[in-house]
N, CA, C and O atoms as a GROMACS GRO file, in nm:
protein
  396
    1MET      N    1  -0.016   1.419   0.215
    1MET     CA    2  -0.018   1.563   0.125
    1MET      C    3  -0.099   1.455   0.006
    1MET      O    4  -0.093   1.335  -0.020
    2LYS      N    5  -0.188   1.596  -0.058
    2LYS     CA    6  -0.265   1.512  -0.178
    2LYS      C    7  -0.151   1.583  -0.297
    2LYS      O    8  -0.051   1.654  -0.293
    3ILE      N    9  -0.232   1.518  -0.397
    3ILE     CA   10  -0.212   1.573  -0.547
    3ILE      C   11  -0.234   1.694  -0.592
    3ILE      O   12  -0.349   1.738  -0.593
    4PRO      N   13  -0.125   1.770  -0.636
    4PRO     CA   14  -0.200   1.919  -0.642
    4PRO      C   15  -0.247   1.926  -0.771
    4PRO      O   16  -0.181   1.885  -0.866
    5LYS      N   17  -0.382   1.985  -0.783
    5LYS     CA   18  -0.473   1.985  -0.906
    5LYS      C   19  -0.402   2.019  -1.041
    5LYS      O   20  -0.434   1.977  -1.152
    6GLN      N   21  -0.291   2.114  -1.007
    6GLN     CA   22  -0.218   2.149  -1.139
    6GLN      C   23  -0.090   2.056  -1.156
    6GLN      O   24   0.018   2.102  -1.192
    7SER      N   25  -0.107   1.949  -1.133
    7SER     CA   26  -0.009   1.830  -1.156
    7SER      C   27  -0.015   1.775  -1.256
    7SER      O   28  -0.126   1.800  -1.302
    8LYS      N   29   0.056   1.695  -1.342
    8LYS     CA   30   0.079   1.628  -1.496
    8LYS      C   31   0.095   1.510  -1.444
    8LYS      O   32   0.162   1.510  -1.341
    9LYS      N   33   0.031   1.342  -1.503
    9LYS     CA   34   0.051   1.280  -1.461
    9LYS      C   35   0.206   1.246  -1.538
    9LYS      O   36   0.191   1.308  -1.643
   10VAL      N   37   0.279   1.213  -1.541
   10VAL     CA   38   0.439   1.146  -1.637
   10VAL      C   39   0.447   1.026  -1.646
   10VAL      O   40   0.501   1.001  -1.753
   11PHE      N   41   0.414   0.913  -1.577
   11PHE     CA   42   0.397   0.761  -1.580
   11PHE      C   43   0.294   0.691  -1.521
   11PHE      O   44   0.256   0.719  -1.408
   12THR      N   45   0.260   0.628  -1.568
   12THR     CA   46   0.158   0.484  -1.542
   12THR      C   47   0.211   0.367  -1.560
   12THR      O   48   0.227   0.316  -1.671
   13GLY      N   49   0.244   0.315  -1.447
   13GLY     CA   50   0.300   0.177  -1.440
   13GLY      C   51   0.193   0.068  -1.383
   13GLY      O   52   0.076   0.092  -1.354
   14VAL      N   53   0.252  -0.042  -1.374
   14VAL     CA   54   0.128  -0.152  -1.291
   14VAL      C   55   0.094  -0.120  -1.162
   14VAL      O   56  -0.024  -0.144  -1.141
   15ILE      N   57   0.161  -0.067  -1.054
   15ILE     CA   58   0.145  -0.020  -0.939
   15ILE      C   59   0.164   0.128  -0.925
   15ILE      O   60   0.067   0.193  -0.887
   16PHE      N   61   0.273   0.188  -0.950
   16PHE     CA   62   0.254   0.349  -0.967
   16PHE      C   63   0.201   0.418  -1.101
   16PHE      O   64   0.166   0.385  -1.214
   17GLU      N   65   0.221   0.564  -0.999
   17GLU     CA   66   0.163   0.673  -1.117
   17GLU      C   67   0.223   0.757  -1.034
   17GLU      O   68   0.208   0.783  -0.914
   18ALA      N   69   0.341   0.819  -1.171
   18ALA     CA   70   0.392   0.956  -1.072
   18ALA      C   71   0.333   1.076  -1.186
   18ALA      O   72   0.306   1.080  -1.306
   19TYR      N   73   0.331   1.182  -1.055
   19TYR     CA   74   0.297   1.309  -1.141
   19TYR      C   75   0.376   1.468  -1.086
   19TYR      O   76   0.397   1.520  -0.977
   20GLN      N   77   0.392   1.492  -1.176
   20GLN     CA   78   0.496   1.662  -1.175
   20GLN      C   79   0.419   1.772  -1.162
   20GLN      O   80   0.302   1.774  -1.198
   21TRP      N   81   0.485   1.878  -1.105
   21TRP     CA   82   0.420   2.032  -1.111
   21TRP      C   83   0.512   2.105  -1.076
   21TRP      O   84   0.598   2.068  -0.996
   22PRO      N   85   0.508   2.242  -1.140
   22PRO     CA   86   0.599   2.320  -1.085
   22PRO      C   87   0.544   2.380  -0.933
   22PRO      O   88   0.430   2.364  -0.890
   23GLN      N   89   0.632   2.439  -0.878
   23GLN     CA   90   0.667   2.510  -0.758
   23GLN      C   91   0.738   2.620  -0.773
   23GLN      O   92   0.838   2.631  -0.844
   24LYS      N   93   0.676   2.722  -0.691
   24LYS     CA   94   0.748   2.859  -0.719
   24LYS      C   95   0.825   2.836  -0.524
   24LYS      O   96   0.764   2.827  -0.418
   25MET      N   97   0.957   2.835  -0.548
   25MET     CA   98   1.005   2.874  -0.429
   25MET      C   99   0.986   2.994  -0.358
   25MET      O  100   0.904   3.080  -0.391
   26TYR      N  101   1.064   3.002  -0.258
   26TYR     CA  102   1.071   3.112  -0.124
   26TYR      C  103   1.162   3.226  -0.218
   26TYR      O  104   1.131   3.346  -0.216
   27ASP      N  105   1.270   3.179  -0.293
   27ASP     CA  106   1.374   3.282  -0.331
   27ASP      C  107   1.290   3.342  -0.520
   27ASP      O  108   1.338   3.417  -0.605
   28GLY      N  109   1.137   3.254  -0.514
   28GLY     CA  110   1.138   3.311  -0.677
   28GLY      C  111   1.167   3.203  -0.737
   28GLY      O  112   1.096   3.221  -0.836
   29SER      N  113   1.211   3.114  -0.753
   29SER     CA  114   1.255   3.021  -0.874
   29SER      C  115   1.155   2.916  -0.876
   29SER      O  116   1.082   2.927  -0.778
   30ILE      N  117   1.124   2.818  -0.952
   30ILE     CA  118   1.065   2.722  -0.991
   30ILE      C  119   1.132   2.616  -1.005
   30ILE      O  120   1.209   2.600  -1.100
   31GLU      N  121   1.110   2.515  -0.899
   31GLU     CA  122   1.139   2.390  -0.918
   31GLU      C  123   1.034   2.297  -0.933
   31GLU      O  124   0.921   2.310  -0.886
   32THR      N  125   1.068   2.219  -0.990
   32THR     CA  126   0.963   2.043  -1.019
   32THR      C  127   0.938   1.970  -0.926
   32THR      O  128   1.030   1.909  -0.872
   33PHE      N  129   0.836   1.960  -0.891
   33PHE     CA  130   0.811   1.849  -0.771
   33PHE      C  131   0.756   1.741  -0.865
   33PHE      O  132   0.715   1.746  -0.981
   34GLU      N  133   0.775   1.595  -0.732
   34GLU     CA  134   0.721   1.515  -0.813
   34GLU      C  135   0.656   1.415  -0.666
   34GLU      O  136   0.693   1.406  -0.549
   35ARG      N  137   0.548   1.356  -0.740
   35ARG     CA  138   0.434   1.239  -0.582
   35ARG      C  139   0.420   1.117  -0.666
   35ARG      O  140   0.385   1.117  -0.784
   36LEU      N  141   0.447   1.022  -0.601
   36LEU     CA  142   0.392   0.874  -0.675
   36LEU      C  143   0.234   0.849  -0.596
   36LEU      O  144   0.201   0.827  -0.480
   37LYS      N  145   0.195   0.858  -0.664
   37LYS     CA  146   0.030   0.743  -0.593
   37LYS      C  147   0.030   0.613  -0.652
   37LYS      O  148   0.050   0.580  -0.769
   38ARG      N  149  -0.009   0.521  -0.509
   38ARG     CA  150  -0.018   0.403  -0.557
   38ARG      C  151  -0.147   0.341  -0.478
   38ARG      O  152  -0.190   0.406  -0.383
   39PRO      N  153  -0.209   0.222  -0.511
   39PRO     CA  154  -0.306   0.134  -0.416
   39PRO      C  155  -0.253   0.184  -0.254
   39PRO      O  156  -0.146   0.228  -0.213
   40ASN      N  157  -0.370   0.155  -0.193
   40ASN     CA  158  -0.341   0.144  -0.042
   40ASN      C  159  -0.274   0.006   0.033
   40ASN      O  160  -0.298  -0.104  -0.017
   41THR      N  161  -0.212   0.013   0.124
   41THR     CA  162  -0.142  -0.099   0.130
   41THR      C  163  -0.214  -0.162   0.284
   41THR      O  164  -0.234  -0.071   0.365
   42LEU      N  165  -0.229  -0.216   0.303
   42LEU     CA  166  -0.312  -0.314   0.416
   42LEU      C  167  -0.201  -0.413   0.444
   42LEU      O  168  -0.137  -0.483   0.364
   43SER      N  169  -0.188  -0.396   0.656
   43SER     CA  170  -0.130  -0.484   0.705
   43SER      C  171  -0.231  -0.514   0.831
   43SER      O  172  -0.275  -0.418   0.894
   44THR      N  173  -0.276  -0.674   0.876
   44THR     CA  174  -0.367  -0.727   0.955
   44THR      C  175  -0.235  -0.762   1.070
   44THR      O  176  -0.114  -0.774   1.047
   45ILE      N  177  -0.312  -0.773   1.202
   45ILE     CA  178  -0.253  -0.809   1.318
   45ILE      C  179  -0.359  -1.001   1.343
   45ILE      O  180  -0.460  -1.022   1.409
   46ALA      N  181  -0.303  -1.066   1.286
   46ALA     CA  182  -0.420  -1.181   1.295
   46ALA      C  183  -0.408  -1.270   1.402
   46ALA      O  184  -0.296  -1.254   1.452
   47ILE      N  185  -0.461  -1.342   1.450
   47ILE     CA  186  -0.467  -1.363   1.619
   47ILE      C  187  -0.547  -1.509   1.613
   47ILE      O  188  -0.670  -1.522   1.606
   48VAL      N  189  -0.452  -1.613   1.618
   48VAL     CA  190  -0.563  -1.757   1.641
   48VAL      C  191  -0.450  -1.786   1.776
   48VAL      O  192  -0.340  -1.750   1.816
   49ASP      N  193  -0.559  -1.871   1.811
   49ASP     CA  194  -0.531  -1.952   1.943
   49ASP      C  195  -0.434  -1.859   2.026
   49ASP      O  196  -0.341  -1.903   2.093
   50GLY      N  197  -0.471  -1.707   2.011
   50GLY     CA  198  -0.372  -1.607   2.151
   50GLY      C  199  -0.217  -1.594   2.049
   50GLY      O  200  -0.136  -1.504   2.070
   51LYS      N  201  -0.202  -1.680   1.959
   51LYS     CA  202  -0.071  -1.614   1.904
   51LYS      C  203  -0.091  -1.524   1.751
   51LYS      O  204  -0.191  -1.523   1.679
   52ILE      N  205   0.002  -1.472   1.737
   52ILE     CA  206  -0.050  -1.400   1.624
   52ILE      C  207   0.047  -1.457   1.495
   52ILE      O  208   0.169  -1.470   1.506
   53LEU      N  209  -0.027  -1.486   1.375
   53LEU     CA  210   0.036  -1.527   1.258
   53LEU      C  211   0.120  -1.455   1.204
   53LEU      O  212   0.084  -1.340   1.179
   54LEU      N  213   0.238  -1.490   1.174
   54LEU     CA  214   0.349  -1.442   1.066
   54LEU      C  215   0.405  -1.516   0.978
   54LEU      O  216   0.455  -1.624   1.009
   55ASN      N  217   0.404  -1.462   0.842
   55ASN     CA  218   0.466  -1.524   0.722
   55ASN      C  219   0.565  -1.530   0.725
   55ASN      O  220   0.632  -1.434   0.762
   56PHE      N  221   0.613  -1.631   0.693
   56PHE     CA  222   0.753  -1.639   0.670
   56PHE      C  223   0.790  -1.575   0.507
   56PHE      O  224   0.698  -1.620   0.439
   57GLU      N  225   0.840  -1.531   0.457
   57GLU     CA  226   0.819  -1.516   0.343
   57GLU      C  227   0.962  -1.461   0.229
   57GLU      O  228   1.071  -1.447   0.285
   58GLN      N  229   0.957  -1.443   0.133
   58GLN     CA  230   1.094  -1.422   0.035
   58GLN      C  231   1.037  -1.354  -0.083
   58GLN      O  232   0.985  -1.419  -0.173
   59GLN      N  233   1.046  -1.200  -0.086
   59GLN     CA  234   1.012  -1.101  -0.215
   59GLN      C  235   1.153  -1.104  -0.339
   59GLN      O  236   1.268  -1.148  -0.335
   60PRO      N  237   1.110  -1.067  -0.391
   60PRO     CA  238   1.229  -1.065  -0.497
   60PRO      C  239   1.305  -0.948  -0.484
   60PRO      O  240   1.273  -0.830  -0.493
   61ASN      N  241   1.422  -1.010  -0.457
   61ASN     CA  242   1.574  -0.922  -0.449
   61ASN      C  243   1.566  -0.849  -0.340
   61ASN      O  244   1.608  -0.733  -0.336
   62SER      N  245   1.503  -0.917  -0.225
   62SER     CA  246   1.502  -0.963  -0.094
   62SER      C  247   1.562  -1.062  -0.032
   62SER      O  248   1.606  -1.134  -0.122
   63GLY      N  249   1.596  -1.120   0.102
   63GLY     CA  250   1.607  -1.226   0.207
   63GLY      C  251   1.475  -1.216   0.238
   63GLY      O  252   1.379  -1.144   0.210
   64LYS      N  253   1.507  -1.330   0.320
   64LYS     CA  254   1.379  -1.370   0.354
   64LYS      C  255   1.323  -1.378   0.487
   64LYS      O  256   1.366  -1.468   0.559
   65ILE      N  257   1.223  -1.292   0.538
   65ILE     CA  258   1.134  -1.190   0.642
   65ILE      C  259   1.064  -1.297   0.670
   65ILE      O  260   1.048  -1.405   0.613
   66TYR      N  261   1.008  -1.226   0.817
   66TYR     CA  262   0.862  -1.272   0.897
   66TYR      C  263   0.783  -1.114   0.861
   66TYR      O  264   0.809  -0.995   0.884
   67ALA      N  265   0.671  -1.194   0.791
   67ALA     CA  266   0.595  -1.027   0.802
   67ALA      C  267   0.426  -1.022   0.823
   67ALA      O  268   0.360  -1.112   0.771
   68LEU      N  269   0.383  -0.957   0.869
   68LEU     CA  270   0.243  -0.975   0.871
   68LEU      C  271   0.132  -0.991   0.761
   68LEU      O  272   0.155  -0.936   0.654
   69PRO      N  273   0.038  -1.046   0.771
   69PRO     CA  274  -0.033  -1.066   0.682
   69PRO      C  275  -0.069  -0.921   0.571
   69PRO      O  276  -0.042  -0.808   0.610
   70GLY      N  277  -0.111  -0.937   0.479
   70GLY     CA  278  -0.120  -0.810   0.429
   70GLY      C  279  -0.062  -0.774   0.266
   70GLY      O  280   0.027  -0.841   0.213
   71GLY      N  281  -0.129  -0.662   0.202
   71GLY     CA  282  -0.089  -0.658   0.062
   71GLY      C  283  -0.128  -0.519  -0.007
   71GLY      O  284  -0.072  -0.418   0.034
   72ARG      N  285  -0.206  -0.512  -0.093
   72ARG     CA  286  -0.271  -0.424  -0.189
   72ARG      C  287  -0.428  -0.407  -0.174
   72ARG      O  288  -0.496  -0.509  -0.186
   73GLN      N  289  -0.480  -0.309  -0.155
   73GLN     CA  290  -0.617  -0.314  -0.150
   73GLN      C  291  -0.662  -0.288  -0.285
   73GLN      O  292  -0.600  -0.196  -0.340
   74GLU      N  293  -0.772  -0.354  -0.369
   74GLU     CA  294  -0.787  -0.370  -0.472
   74GLU      C  295  -0.917  -0.232  -0.476
   74GLU      O  296  -0.996  -0.194  -0.389
   75LYS      N  297  -0.897  -0.193  -0.592
   75LYS     CA  298  -1.005  -0.043  -0.633
   75LYS      C  299  -1.163  -0.078  -0.606
   75LYS      O  300  -1.255   0.002  -0.621
   76ASN      N  301  -1.182  -0.249  -0.551
   76ASN     CA  302  -1.367  -0.236  -0.563
   76ASN      C  303  -1.392  -0.317  -0.481
   76ASN      O  304  -1.463  -0.415  -0.504
   77GLU      N  305  -1.315  -0.281  -0.326
   77GLU     CA  306  -1.299  -0.287  -0.218
   77GLU      C  307  -1.248  -0.217  -0.094
   77GLU      O  308  -1.140  -0.159  -0.078
   78SER      N  309  -1.361  -0.236   0.002
   78SER     CA  310  -1.337  -0.114   0.139
   78SER      C  311  -1.194  -0.218   0.203
   78SER      O  312  -1.136  -0.317   0.159
   79ALA      N  313  -1.179  -0.135   0.325
   79ALA     CA  314  -0.985  -0.177   0.383
   79ALA      C  315  -1.014  -0.325   0.439
   79ALA      O  316  -0.942  -0.425   0.444
   80LEU      N  317  -1.175  -0.300   0.490
   80LEU     CA  318  -1.201  -0.456   0.582
   80LEU      C  319  -1.218  -0.588   0.486
   80LEU      O  320  -1.183  -0.701   0.519
   81GLN      N  321  -1.276  -0.554   0.365
   81GLN     CA  322  -1.298  -0.618   0.314
   81GLN      C  323  -1.122  -0.663   0.248
   81GLN      O  324  -1.098  -0.783   0.247
   82GLY      N  325  -1.046  -0.596   0.214
   82GLY     CA  326  -0.899  -0.647   0.145
   82GLY      C  327  -0.825  -0.726   0.250
   82GLY      O  328  -0.745  -0.817   0.228
   83ALA      N  329  -0.874  -0.664   0.398
   83ALA     CA  330  -0.783  -0.729   0.531
   83ALA      C  331  -0.809  -0.843   0.542
   83ALA      O  332  -0.724  -0.916   0.593
   84LYS      N  333  -0.943  -0.902   0.496
   84LYS     CA  334  -1.048  -0.989   0.493
   84LYS      C  335  -0.947  -1.082   0.352
   84LYS      O  336  -0.890  -1.188   0.378
   85ARG      N  337  -0.942  -1.043   0.265
   85ARG     CA  338  -0.898  -1.145   0.129
   85ARG      C  339  -0.740  -1.186   0.172
   85ARG      O  340  -0.707  -1.305   0.170
   86GLU      N  341  -0.624  -1.056   0.218
   86GLU     CA  342  -0.523  -1.108   0.227
   86GLU      C  343  -0.539  -1.185   0.324
   86GLU      O  344  -0.511  -1.300   0.290
   87VAL      N  345  -0.573  -1.177   0.433
   87VAL     CA  346  -0.543  -1.306   0.588
   87VAL      C  347  -0.601  -1.416   0.512
   87VAL      O  348  -0.549  -1.519   0.554
   88LEU      N  349  -0.694  -1.444   0.411
   88LEU     CA  350  -0.748  -1.548   0.361
   88LEU      C  351  -0.621  -1.615   0.264
   88LEU      O  352  -0.572  -1.724   0.297
   89GLU      N  353  -0.579  -1.552   0.160
   89GLU     CA  354  -0.486  -1.561   0.093
   89GLU      C  355  -0.357  -1.603   0.135
   89GLU      O  356  -0.305  -1.706   0.093
   90GLU      N  357  -0.306  -1.532   0.211
   90GLU     CA  358  -0.167  -1.541   0.279
   90GLU      C  359  -0.170  -1.633   0.402
   90GLU      O  360  -0.059  -1.645   0.454
   91THR      N  361  -0.276  -1.706   0.466
   91THR     CA  362  -0.283  -1.764   0.592
   91THR      C  363  -0.336  -1.907   0.587
   91THR      O  364  -0.299  -2.011   0.641
   92GLY      N  365  -0.471  -1.867   0.476
   92GLY     CA  366  -0.592  -2.000   0.490
   92GLY      C  367  -0.636  -1.961   0.620
   92GLY      O  368  -0.651  -2.066   0.682
   93HIS      N  369  -0.670  -1.839   0.711
   93HIS     CA  370  -0.765  -1.848   0.787
   93HIS      C  371  -0.904  -1.740   0.751
   93HIS      O  372  -0.906  -1.656   0.660
   94THR      N  373  -0.992  -1.764   0.830
   94THR     CA  374  -1.132  -1.642   0.781
   94THR      C  375  -1.135  -1.651   0.965
   94THR      O  376  -1.073  -1.720   1.047
   95SER      N  377  -1.250  -1.535   0.976
   95SER     CA  378  -1.276  -1.484   1.133
   95SER      C  379  -1.415  -1.419   1.120
   95SER      O  380  -1.430  -1.355   1.016
   96ASN      N  381  -1.514  -1.422   1.202
   96ASN     CA  382  -1.619  -1.355   1.209
   96ASN      C  383  -1.576  -1.205   1.360
   96ASN      O  384  -1.664  -1.147   1.423
   97GLN      N  385  -1.427  -1.181   1.378
   97GLN     CA  386  -1.430  -1.128   1.444
   97GLN      C  387  -1.334  -1.050   1.416
   97GLN      O  388  -1.230  -1.114   1.424
   98TRP      N  389  -1.314  -0.932   1.385
   98TRP     CA  390  -1.288  -0.799   1.333
   98TRP      C  391  -1.244  -0.683   1.406
   98TRP      O  392  -1.332  -0.639   1.481
   99LYS      N  393  -1.124  -0.612   1.406
   99LYS     CA  394  -1.155  -0.508   1.490
   99LYS      C  395  -1.058  -0.384   1.435
   99LYS      O  396  -1.062  -0.274   1.489
   0.00000   0.00000   0.00000
């Protein structure tokens, strides 16, 4: 769902922007609706020598987990450029074969 044109930005953070707008309900009342906007998130399945690469990582406020290489897409890059950058940053690997 897109953010409606009549919405108002009520918060700008480092990652998220929050928008609110009045929405007429079926009973005629008005309620405030909200939507968050953030950069696209990329996940990759990188295969090296027939094996899938996983990161063993710990993010703030969570335990250690296995995760696919990925992260936020930057404003100036395509999804493919972002995926290549994330794989290089997180695994040190590059490739000429992308699907």
